[in-house]
Structure formats: C-alpha cells, structure tokens
C-alpha positions as CSV (number, residue, x, y, z in Angstrom):
1,X,120.2,114.4,76.9
2,X,120.8,110.7,77.6
3,X,121.4,111.2,81.0
4,X,117.9,112.3,81.9
5,X,116.6,109.0,80.7
6,X,117.7,106.9,83.7
7,X,116.3,109.1,86.5
8,X,113.2,109.1,84.6
9,X,113.1,105.5,84.2
10,X,113.2,105.0,87.8
11,X,110.8,107.5,88.9
12,X,108.4,105.3,86.6
13,X,108.9,102.1,88.2
14,X,108.6,103.6,91.4
15,X,105.1,105.2,90.1
16,X,104.2,101.6,88.8
17,X,105.0,99.9,92.0
18,X,102.8,102.4,94.1
19,X,99.8,102.1,91.6
20,X,100.2,98.5,91.7
21,X,100.0,98.4,95.6
22,X,97.3,100.7,95.9
23,X,95.4,98.3,93.4
24,X,96.3,95.3,95.2
25,X,95.2,96.8,98.7
26,X,91.6,98.0,97.1
27,X,91.1,94.5,95.6
28,X,92.0,92.7,99.0
29,X,89.7,95.3,100.8
30,X,86.7,94.7,98.4
31,X,87.2,91.3,98.4
32,X,87.2,90.9,102.5
33,X,84.0,92.9,102.6
34,X,82.2,90.7,99.9
35,X,83.4,87.6,102.2
36,X,82.2,89.4,105.5
37,X,78.7,89.7,103.7
38,X,78.4,86.2,102.7
39,X,79.6,85.0,106.1
40,X,77.0,84.0,108.9
41,X,77.8,82.6,112.3
42,X,76.4,79.0,111.6
43,X,79.3,78.5,108.6
44,X,82.2,79.3,110.7
45,X,84.7,76.9,111.0
46,X,85.9,76.3,114.8
C-alpha cells in the first residue's frame, strides 16, 4: 500500500502546477485587457 502514495503525490504536484499555470495565464490576460482599455493614443511613450 505504501508504493501507491508516491505516484499519487507526483500526479498531485503536476495537477497543482497546471492549475497554477492556468490561473497565472488568466490573470495576465485580464490585466492586459484592462491595461488596453485605459491606454489612449496620447498616453503612449515613444
């Protein structure tokens, strides 16, 4: 029964990593959309 714990822990870590990646990507997309709404042509730095 002890041997089944290790692969389960690996799968759990992969799952947490994937979930964290998805959350970070969604956060960055939402942040980019909100920044885009605030941006006007006059405010651009060039």
